[in-house]
Biopython code that builds the backbone (N, CA, C, O; Angstrom):
import numpy as np
from Bio.PDB.StructureBuilder import StructureBuilder

atoms = [
    (1, "MET", "N", (110.849, 99.160, 102.238)),
    (1, "MET", "CA", (109.737, 99.395, 101.341)),
    (1, "MET", "C", (108.490, 98.734, 101.920)),
    (1, "MET", "O", (108.554, 97.785, 102.701)),
    (2, "ARG", "N", (107.377, 99.273, 101.506)),
    (2, "ARG", "CA", (106.103, 98.674, 101.898)),
    (2, "ARG", "C", (105.320, 98.317, 100.637)),
    (2, "ARG", "O", (105.349, 99.030, 99.634)),
    (3, "PHE", "N", (104.628, 97.201, 100.727)),
    (3, "PHE", "CA", (103.757, 96.766, 99.650)),
    (3, "PHE", "C", (102.396, 96.444, 100.236)),
    (3, "PHE", "O", (102.286, 95.785, 101.270)),
    (4, "ALA", "N", (101.358, 96.921, 99.555)),
    (4, "ALA", "CA", (99.988, 96.604, 99.951)),
    (4, "ALA", "C", (99.491, 95.476, 99.066)),
    (4, "ALA", "O", (99.648, 95.508, 97.846)),
    (5, "LEU", "N", (98.892, 94.484, 99.695)),
    (5, "LEU", "CA", (98.230, 93.405, 98.984)),
    (5, "LEU", "C", (96.735, 93.629, 99.132)),
    (5, "LEU", "O", (96.216, 93.673, 100.247)),
    (6, "VAL", "N", (96.052, 93.770, 98.019)),
    (6, "VAL", "CA", (94.603, 93.911, 98.003)),
    (6, "VAL", "C", (94.066, 92.618, 97.393)),
    (6, "VAL", "O", (94.210, 92.367, 96.196)),
    (7, "CYS", "N", (93.450, 91.811, 98.240)),
    (7, "CYS", "CA", (93.016, 90.475, 97.844)),
    (7, "CYS", "C", (91.497, 90.404, 97.929)),
    (7, "CYS", "O", (90.913, 90.716, 98.967)),
    (8, "LEU", "N", (90.864, 89.997, 96.844)),
    (8, "LEU", "CA", (89.414, 89.860, 96.812)),
    (8, "LEU", "C", (89.054, 88.388, 96.711)),
    (8, "LEU", "O", (89.599, 87.660, 95.882)),
    (9, "ASP", "N", (88.128, 87.955, 97.566)),
    (9, "ASP", "CA", (87.729, 86.552, 97.600)),
    (9, "ASP", "C", (86.830, 86.198, 96.418)),
    (9, "ASP", "O", (86.140, 87.051, 95.859)),
    (10, "HIS", "N", (86.860, 84.917, 96.056)),
    (10, "HIS", "CA", (85.860, 84.399, 95.122)),
    (10, "HIS", "C", (84.484, 84.553, 95.764)),
    (10, "HIS", "O", (84.376, 84.515, 96.990)),
    (11, "PRO", "N", (83.440, 84.725, 94.970)),
    (11, "PRO", "CA", (82.093, 84.784, 95.543)),
    (11, "PRO", "C", (81.769, 83.498, 96.317)),
    (11, "PRO", "O", (82.186, 82.405, 95.934)),
    (12, "ASN", "N", (81.037, 83.652, 97.383)),
    (12, "ASN", "CA", (80.563, 82.517, 98.186)),
    (12, "ASN", "C", (81.698, 81.645, 98.715)),
    (12, "ASN", "O", (81.556, 80.426, 98.803)),
    (13, "ALA", "N", (82.820, 82.264, 99.068)),
    (13, "ALA", "CA", (83.989, 81.515, 99.536)),
    (13, "ALA", "C", (84.247, 81.705, 101.029)),
    (13, "ALA", "O", (85.351, 81.439, 101.504)),
    (14, "LEU", "N", (83.241, 82.163, 101.768)),
    (14, "LEU", "CA", (83.445, 82.418, 103.188)),
    (14, "LEU", "C", (83.905, 81.163, 103.930)),
    (14, "LEU", "O", (84.751, 81.256, 104.820)),
    (15, "GLN", "N", (83.371, 80.005, 103.586)),
    (15, "GLN", "CA", (83.760, 78.776, 104.281)),
    (15, "GLN", "C", (85.241, 78.466, 104.058)),
    (15, "GLN", "O", (85.921, 78.020, 104.983)),
    (16, "THR", "N", (85.747, 78.694, 102.852)),
    (16, "THR", "CA", (87.184, 78.501, 102.581)),
    (16, "THR", "C", (88.006, 79.432, 103.458)),
    (16, "THR", "O", (89.032, 79.028, 104.005)),
    (17, "ARG", "N", (87.563, 80.668, 103.593)),
    (17, "ARG", "CA", (88.260, 81.645, 104.438)),
    (17, "ARG", "C", (88.272, 81.174, 105.893)),
    (17, "ARG", "O", (89.314, 81.186, 106.549)),
    (18, "VAL", "N", (87.110, 80.760, 106.387)),
    (18, "VAL", "CA", (86.993, 80.328, 107.782)),
    (18, "VAL", "C", (87.880, 79.107, 108.048)),
    (18, "VAL", "O", (88.567, 79.046, 109.068)),
    (19, "GLU", "N", (87.863, 78.143, 107.136)),
    (19, "GLU", "CA", (88.633, 76.908, 107.308)),
    (19, "GLU", "C", (90.143, 77.149, 107.308)),
    (19, "GLU", "O", (90.891, 76.370, 107.898)),
    (20, "ASN", "N", (90.595, 78.211, 106.657)),
    (20, "ASN", "CA", (92.036, 78.468, 106.527)),
    (20, "ASN", "C", (92.516, 79.663, 107.338)),
    (20, "ASN", "O", (93.682, 80.046, 107.245)),
    (21, "ARG", "N", (91.637, 80.249, 108.125)),
    (21, "ARG", "CA", (91.979, 81.473, 108.864)),
    (21, "ARG", "C", (93.111, 81.254, 109.865)),
    (21, "ARG", "O", (94.025, 82.076, 109.939)),
    (22, "ALA", "N", (93.073, 80.176, 110.629)),
    (22, "ALA", "CA", (94.127, 79.937, 111.632)),
    (22, "ALA", "C", (95.491, 79.814, 110.958)),
    (22, "ALA", "O", (96.474, 80.365, 111.454)),
    (23, "ALA", "N", (95.562, 79.105, 109.847)),
    (23, "ALA", "CA", (96.837, 78.953, 109.133)),
    (23, "ALA", "C", (97.297, 80.285, 108.546)),
    (23, "ALA", "O", (98.489, 80.589, 108.549)),
    (24, "HIS", "N", (96.359, 81.070, 108.048)),
    (24, "HIS", "CA", (96.679, 82.399, 107.506)),
    (24, "HIS", "C", (97.263, 83.291, 108.610)),
    (24, "HIS", "O", (98.283, 83.948, 108.404)),
    (25, "LEU", "N", (96.617, 83.312, 109.775)),
    (25, "LEU", "CA", (97.110, 84.128, 110.887)),
    (25, "LEU", "C", (98.466, 83.634, 111.381)),
    (25, "LEU", "O", (99.310, 84.441, 111.771)),
    (26, "ALA", "N", (98.683, 82.330, 111.369)),
    (26, "ALA", "CA", (99.991, 81.781, 111.750)),
    (26, "ALA", "C", (101.059, 82.216, 110.749)),
    (26, "ALA", "O", (102.187, 82.514, 111.141)),
    (27, "HIS", "N", (100.717, 82.255, 109.465)),
    (27, "HIS", "CA", (101.650, 82.717, 108.423)),
    (27, "HIS", "C", (102.016, 84.183, 108.666)),
    (27, "HIS", "O", (103.177, 84.569, 108.530)),
    (28, "ILE", "N", (101.034, 84.981, 109.020)),
    (28, "ILE", "CA", (101.289, 86.391, 109.332)),
    (28, "ILE", "C", (102.267, 86.498, 110.501)),
    (28, "ILE", "O", (103.259, 87.223, 110.423)),
    (29, "ASP", "N", (101.982, 85.778, 111.574)),
    (29, "ASP", "CA", (102.838, 85.846, 112.769)),
    (29, "ASP", "C", (104.245, 85.341, 112.487)),
    (29, "ASP", "O", (105.223, 85.962, 112.904)),
    (30, "ALA", "N", (104.353, 84.228, 111.788)),
    (30, "ALA", "CA", (105.655, 83.604, 111.552)),
    (30, "ALA", "C", (106.540, 84.427, 110.619)),
    (30, "ALA", "O", (107.764, 84.406, 110.749)),
    (31, "SER", "N", (105.937, 85.141, 109.691)),
    (31, "SER", "CA", (106.742, 85.857, 108.697)),
    (31, "SER", "C", (107.446, 87.074, 109.286)),
    (31, "SER", "O", (108.562, 87.400, 108.881)),
    (32, "GLY", "N", (106.810, 87.743, 110.229)),
    (32, "GLY", "CA", (107.417, 88.916, 110.842)),
    (32, "GLY", "C", (107.490, 90.149, 109.959)),
    (32, "GLY", "O", (108.173, 91.110, 110.312)),
    (33, "VAL", "N", (106.804, 90.150, 108.816)),
    (33, "VAL", "CA", (106.891, 91.287, 107.902)),
    (33, "VAL", "C", (105.562, 92.018, 107.717)),
    (33, "VAL", "O", (105.497, 93.015, 106.998)),
    (34, "VAL", "N", (104.509, 91.530, 108.360)),
    (34, "VAL", "CA", (103.201, 92.151, 108.199)),
    (34, "VAL", "C", (103.069, 93.315, 109.179)),
    (34, "VAL", "O", (103.140, 93.134, 110.395)),
    (35, "GLU", "N", (102.875, 94.513, 108.625)),
    (35, "GLU", "CA", (102.731, 95.715, 109.448)),
    (35, "GLU", "C", (101.279, 96.003, 109.791)),
    (35, "GLU", "O", (100.976, 96.495, 110.878)),
    (36, "GLN", "N", (100.398, 95.701, 108.877)),
    (36, "GLN", "CA", (98.960, 95.895, 109.097)),
    (36, "GLN", "C", (98.231, 94.853, 108.266)),
    (36, "GLN", "O", (98.700, 94.450, 107.202)),
    (37, "ALA", "N", (97.077, 94.421, 108.767)),
    (37, "ALA", "CA", (96.280, 93.461, 107.998)),
    (37, "ALA", "C", (94.869, 93.415, 108.543)),
    (37, "ALA", "O", (94.632, 93.686, 109.720)),
    (38, "GLY", "N", (93.950, 93.074, 107.684)),
    (38, "GLY", "CA", (92.569, 92.886, 108.106)),
    (38, "GLY", "C", (91.696, 92.552, 106.923)),
    (38, "GLY", "O", (92.076, 92.759, 105.771)),
    (39, "PRO", "N", (90.508, 92.026, 107.225)),
    (39, "PRO", "CA", (89.599, 91.633, 106.151)),
    (39, "PRO", "C", (88.756, 92.800, 105.644)),
    (39, "PRO", "O", (88.460, 93.740, 106.381)),
    (40, "PHE", "N", (88.379, 92.718, 104.377)),
    (40, "PHE", "CA", (87.329, 93.574, 103.845)),
    (40, "PHE", "C", (86.008, 92.957, 104.274)),
    (40, "PHE", "O", (85.910, 91.742, 104.447)),
    (41, "ILE", "N", (84.993, 93.796, 104.447)),
    (41, "ILE", "CA", (83.682, 93.352, 104.899)),
    (41, "ILE", "C", (82.642, 93.749, 103.852)),
    (41, "ILE", "O", (82.620, 94.888, 103.386)),
    (42, "ASP", "N", (81.787, 92.802, 103.492)),
    (42, "ASP", "CA", (80.751, 93.099, 102.495)),
    (42, "ASP", "C", (79.501, 93.700, 103.152)),
    (42, "ASP", "O", (79.469, 93.908, 104.365)),
    (43, "ALA", "N", (78.488, 93.971, 102.350)),
    (43, "ALA", "CA", (77.266, 94.615, 102.843)),
    (43, "ALA", "C", (76.529, 93.772, 103.875)),
    (43, "ALA", "O", (75.775, 94.301, 104.691)),
    (44, "ALA", "N", (76.747, 92.451, 103.839)),
    (44, "ALA", "CA", (76.103, 91.554, 104.804)),
    (44, "ALA", "C", (76.913, 91.404, 106.085)),
    (44, "ALA", "O", (76.515, 90.674, 106.993)),
    (45, "GLY", "N", (78.060, 92.100, 106.161)),
    (45, "GLY", "CA", (78.901, 92.024, 107.344)),
    (45, "GLY", "C", (79.841, 90.837, 107.363)),
    (45, "GLY", "O", (80.401, 90.510, 108.409)),
    (46, "GLN", "N", (80.026, 90.185, 106.223)),
    (46, "GLN", "CA", (80.895, 89.012, 106.122)),
    (46, "GLN", "C", (82.250, 89.382, 105.522)),
    (46, "GLN", "O", (82.352, 90.315, 104.725)),
    (47, "MET", "N", (83.288, 88.643, 105.914)),
    (47, "MET", "CA", (84.613, 88.853, 105.337)),
    (47, "MET", "C", (84.578, 88.474, 103.852)),
    (47, "MET", "O", (83.997, 87.456, 103.477)),
    (48, "CYS", "N", (85.208, 89.306, 103.013)),
    (48, "CYS", "CA", (85.150, 89.068, 101.564)),
    (48, "CYS", "C", (86.469, 89.371, 100.858)),
    (48, "CYS", "O", (86.513, 89.392, 99.628)),
    (49, "GLY", "N", (87.527, 89.601, 101.601)),
    (49, "GLY", "CA", (88.828, 89.914, 101.015)),
    (49, "GLY", "C", (89.781, 90.342, 102.110)),
    (49, "GLY", "O", (89.437, 90.313, 103.292)),
    (50, "SER", "N", (90.972, 90.735, 101.717)),
    (50, "SER", "CA", (92.000, 91.111, 102.690)),
    (50, "SER", "C", (92.810, 92.297, 102.200)),
    (50, "SER", "O", (93.055, 92.451, 101.003)),
    (51, "LEU", "N", (93.222, 93.131, 103.145)),
    (51, "LEU", "CA", (94.213, 94.172, 102.906)),
    (51, "LEU", "C", (95.383, 93.868, 103.824)),
    (51, "LEU", "O", (95.219, 93.781, 105.041)),
    (52, "ILE", "N", (96.562, 93.708, 103.240)),
    (52, "ILE", "CA", (97.750, 93.351, 104.007)),
    (52, "ILE", "C", (98.872, 94.292, 103.590)),
    (52, "ILE", "O", (99.137, 94.456, 102.399)),
    (53, "VAL", "N", (99.527, 94.904, 104.558)),
    (53, "VAL", "CA", (100.667, 95.773, 104.283)),
    (53, "VAL", "C", (101.919, 95.073, 104.788)),
    (53, "VAL", "O", (102.036, 94.753, 105.970)),
    (54, "LEU", "N", (102.849, 94.841, 103.873)),
    (54, "LEU", "CA", (104.098, 94.145, 104.184)),
    (54, "LEU", "C", (105.257, 95.133, 104.209)),
    (54, "LEU", "O", (105.309, 96.053, 103.393)),
    (55, "GLY", "N", (106.173, 94.948, 105.131)),
    (55, "GLY", "CA", (107.427, 95.689, 105.156)),
    (55, "GLY", "C", (108.525, 94.762, 104.683)),
    (55, "GLY", "O", (109.098, 94.008, 105.470)),
    (56, "VAL", "N", (108.819, 94.823, 103.383)),
    (56, "VAL", "CA", (109.829, 93.954, 102.773)),
    (56, "VAL", "C", (110.727, 94.787, 101.864)),
    (56, "VAL", "O", (110.386, 95.917, 101.514)),
    (57, "ALA", "N", (111.862, 94.236, 101.487)),
    (57, "ALA", "CA", (112.841, 94.984, 100.700)),
    (57, "ALA", "C", (112.517, 95.044, 99.212)),
    (57, "ALA", "O", (112.904, 95.996, 98.534)),
    (58, "THR", "N", (111.805, 94.030, 98.694)),
    (58, "THR", "CA", (111.578, 93.966, 97.251)),
    (58, "THR", "C", (110.168, 93.478, 96.932)),
    (58, "THR", "O", (109.501, 92.854, 97.757)),
    (59, "ARG", "N", (109.742, 93.777, 95.721)),
    (59, "ARG", "CA", (108.458, 93.265, 95.244)),
    (59, "ARG", "C", (108.485, 91.738, 95.202)),
    (59, "ARG", "O", (107.479, 91.093, 95.495)),
    (60, "ALA", "N", (109.611, 91.168, 94.843)),
    (60, "ALA", "CA", (109.719, 89.704, 94.792)),
    (60, "ALA", "C", (109.420, 89.086, 96.156)),
    (60, "ALA", "O", (108.791, 88.031, 96.236)),
    (61, "GLU", "N", (109.863, 89.733, 97.217)),
    (61, "GLU", "CA", (109.560, 89.231, 98.565)),
    (61, "GLU", "C", (108.067, 89.316, 98.855)),
    (61, "GLU", "O", (107.497, 88.407, 99.458)),
    (62, "ALA", "N", (107.438, 90.398, 98.430)),
    (62, "ALA", "CA", (105.992, 90.541, 98.618)),
    (62, "ALA", "C", (105.249, 89.468, 97.833)),
    (62, "ALA", "O", (104.297, 88.873, 98.337)),
    (63, "GLU", "N", (105.677, 89.225, 96.619)),
    (63, "GLU", "CA", (105.047, 88.187, 95.794)),
    (63, "GLU", "C", (105.216, 86.808, 96.425)),
    (63, "GLU", "O", (104.276, 86.013, 96.443)),
    (64, "ALA", "N", (106.405, 86.524, 96.941)),
    (64, "ALA", "CA", (106.657, 85.233, 97.586)),
    (64, "ALA", "C", (105.792, 85.066, 98.827)),
    (64, "ALA", "O", (105.276, 83.977, 99.080)),
    (65, "TRP", "N", (105.628, 86.136, 99.604)),
    (65, "TRP", "CA", (104.776, 86.077, 100.793)),
    (65, "TRP", "C", (103.349, 85.755, 100.374)),
    (65, "TRP", "O", (102.692, 84.909, 100.981)),
    (66, "ALA", "N", (102.873, 86.433, 99.336)),
    (66, "ALA", "CA", (101.499, 86.234, 98.870)),
    (66, "ALA", "C", (101.265, 84.809, 98.379)),
    (66, "ALA", "O", (100.219, 84.225, 98.660)),
    (67, "VAL", "N", (102.208, 84.252, 97.662)),
    (67, "VAL", "CA", (102.080, 82.885, 97.149)),
    (67, "VAL", "C", (102.064, 81.871, 98.287)),
    (67, "VAL", "O", (101.376, 80.853, 98.207)),
    (68, "ALA", "N", (102.816, 82.145, 99.338)),
    (68, "ALA", "CA", (102.907, 81.222, 100.478)),
    (68, "ALA", "C", (101.733, 81.347, 101.452)),
    (68, "ALA", "O", (101.582, 80.510, 102.341)),
    (69, "ASP", "N", (100.911, 82.370, 101.299)),
    (69, "ASP", "CA", (99.770, 82.581, 102.197)),
    (69, "ASP", "C", (98.807, 81.392, 102.085)),
    (69, "ASP", "O", (98.407, 81.034, 100.978)),
    (70, "PRO", "N", (98.434, 80.784, 103.195)),
    (70, "PRO", "CA", (97.487, 79.669, 103.151)),
    (70, "PRO", "C", (96.163, 80.003, 102.469)),
    (70, "PRO", "O", (95.549, 79.118, 101.873)),
    (71, "TYR", "N", (95.713, 81.235, 102.538)),
    (71, "TYR", "CA", (94.504, 81.618, 101.805)),
    (71, "TYR", "C", (94.717, 81.438, 100.303)),
    (71, "TYR", "O", (93.858, 80.893, 99.610)),
    (72, "ALA", "N", (95.862, 81.896, 99.806)),
    (72, "ALA", "CA", (96.158, 81.746, 98.380)),
    (72, "ALA", "C", (96.280, 80.272, 98.012)),
    (72, "ALA", "O", (95.764, 79.842, 96.980)),
    (73, "LYS", "N", (96.952, 79.509, 98.840)),
    (73, "LYS", "CA", (97.112, 78.073, 98.566)),
    (73, "LYS", "C", (95.776, 77.341, 98.530)),
    (73, "LYS", "O", (95.624, 76.347, 97.820)),
    (74, "ALA", "N", (94.810, 77.840, 99.300)),
    (74, "ALA", "CA", (93.479, 77.219, 99.344)),
    (74, "ALA", "C", (92.593, 77.685, 98.182)),
    (74, "ALA", "O", (91.474, 77.197, 98.026)),
    (75, "GLY", "N", (93.082, 78.616, 97.374)),
    (75, "GLY", "CA", (92.303, 79.105, 96.242)),
    (75, "GLY", "C", (91.223, 80.104, 96.617)),
    (75, "GLY", "O", (90.247, 80.264, 95.884)),
    (76, "LEU", "N", (91.384, 80.778, 97.750)),
    (76, "LEU", "CA", (90.370, 81.715, 98.228)),
    (76, "LEU", "C", (90.211, 82.937, 97.333)),
    (76, "LEU", "O", (89.095, 83.422, 97.145)),
    (77, "PHE", "N", (91.296, 83.435, 96.785)),
    (77, "PHE", "CA", (91.264, 84.749, 96.144)),
    (77, "PHE", "C", (90.899, 84.705, 94.664)),
    (77, "PHE", "O", (91.429, 83.909, 93.889)),
    (78, "LEU", "N", (89.982, 85.582, 94.306)),
    (78, "LEU", "CA", (89.640, 85.828, 92.912)),
    (78, "LEU", "C", (90.733, 86.661, 92.261)),
    (78, "LEU", "O", (91.080, 86.458, 91.097)),
    (79, "SER", "N", (91.275, 87.615, 93.039)),
    (79, "SER", "CA", (92.346, 88.472, 92.529)),
    (79, "SER", "C", (93.235, 88.941, 93.673)),
    (79, "SER", "O", (92.802, 89.075, 94.818)),
    (80, "VAL", "N", (94.490, 89.185, 93.320)),
    (80, "VAL", "CA", (95.469, 89.734, 94.267)),
    (80, "VAL", "C", (96.239, 90.830, 93.540)),
    (80, "VAL", "O", (96.888, 90.578, 92.525)),
    (81, "MET", "N", (96.162, 92.037, 94.067)),
    (81, "MET", "CA", (96.940, 93.144, 93.530)),
    (81, "MET", "C", (98.043, 93.449, 94.535)),
    (81, "MET", "O", (97.784, 93.578, 95.732)),
    (82, "ILE", "N", (99.264, 93.564, 94.047)),
    (82, "ILE", "CA", (100.405, 93.925, 94.894)),
    (82, "ILE", "C", (100.922, 95.265, 94.386)),
    (82, "ILE", "O", (101.302, 95.407, 93.224)),
    (83, "GLN", "N", (100.926, 96.244, 95.290)),
    (83, "GLN", "CA", (101.306, 97.597, 94.895)),
    (83, "GLN", "C", (102.253, 98.187, 95.928)),
    (83, "GLN", "O", (101.977, 98.123, 97.127)),
    (84, "GLU", "N", (103.370, 98.763, 95.479)),
    (84, "GLU", "CA", (104.229, 99.471, 96.423)),
    (84, "GLU", "C", (103.413, 100.603, 97.032)),
    (84, "GLU", "O", (102.621, 101.258, 96.354)),
    (85, "TRP", "N", (103.630, 100.818, 98.347)),
    (85, "TRP", "CA", (102.808, 101.765, 99.087)),
    (85, "TRP", "C", (103.694, 102.616, 99.987)),
    (85, "TRP", "O", (104.636, 102.117, 100.603)),
    (86, "LYS", "N", (103.381, 103.901, 100.054)),
    (86, "LYS", "CA", (104.113, 104.836, 100.915)),
    (86, "LYS", "C", (103.187, 105.293, 102.023)),
    (86, "LYS", "O", (102.134, 105.875, 101.762)),
    (87, "ARG", "N", (103.579, 105.029, 103.263)),
    (87, "ARG", "CA", (102.786, 105.488, 104.402)),
    (87, "ARG", "C", (103.019, 106.980, 104.596)),
    (87, "ARG", "O", (104.159, 107.443, 104.620)),
    (88, "VAL", "N", (101.935, 107.722, 104.735)),
    (88, "VAL", "CA", (102.000, 109.145, 104.982)),
    (88, "VAL", "C", (101.457, 109.462, 106.365)),
    (88, "VAL", "O", (102.012, 110.303, 107.072)),
    (89, "ILE", "N", (100.394, 108.808, 106.752)),
    (89, "ILE", "CA", (99.762, 109.030, 108.053)),
    (89, "ILE", "C", (99.690, 107.703, 108.783)),
    (89, "ILE", "O", (99.376, 106.670, 108.192)),
    (90, "GLY", "N", (99.987, 107.743, 110.087)),
    (90, "GLY", "CA", (99.826, 106.534, 110.909)),
    (90, "GLY", "C", (101.060, 105.822, 111.221)),
    (90, "GLY", "O", (101.026, 104.798, 111.903)),
]
sb = StructureBuilder()
sb.init_structure("model")
sb.init_model(0)
sb.init_chain("A")
sb.init_seg("    ")
for serial, (resi, resn, name, xyz) in enumerate(atoms, 1):
    if name == "N":
        sb.init_residue(resn, " ", resi, " ")
    sb.init_atom(name, np.array(xyz, "f"), 0.0, 1.0, " ", f" {name:<3s}", serial, name[0])
structure = sb.get_structure()
């Protein structure tokens, strides 16, 4: 199964994102379940959220991954939506 995480940052939280980016990327690498990931970009060209696609067996696994993300632990996200996702193209 695949789950998409749509994460939106708190306003004016770019510094929190920058300070925790290395740990976030290490979490992605270490988990081995991230199929696609990248930041959302605002009108000013700054990172303002994340889209992450996980290949996991259950929603509970996706939720656990999201909770363990260093960005989440740092309080970066205003909201996190976790939705089962079916790849059609790509």
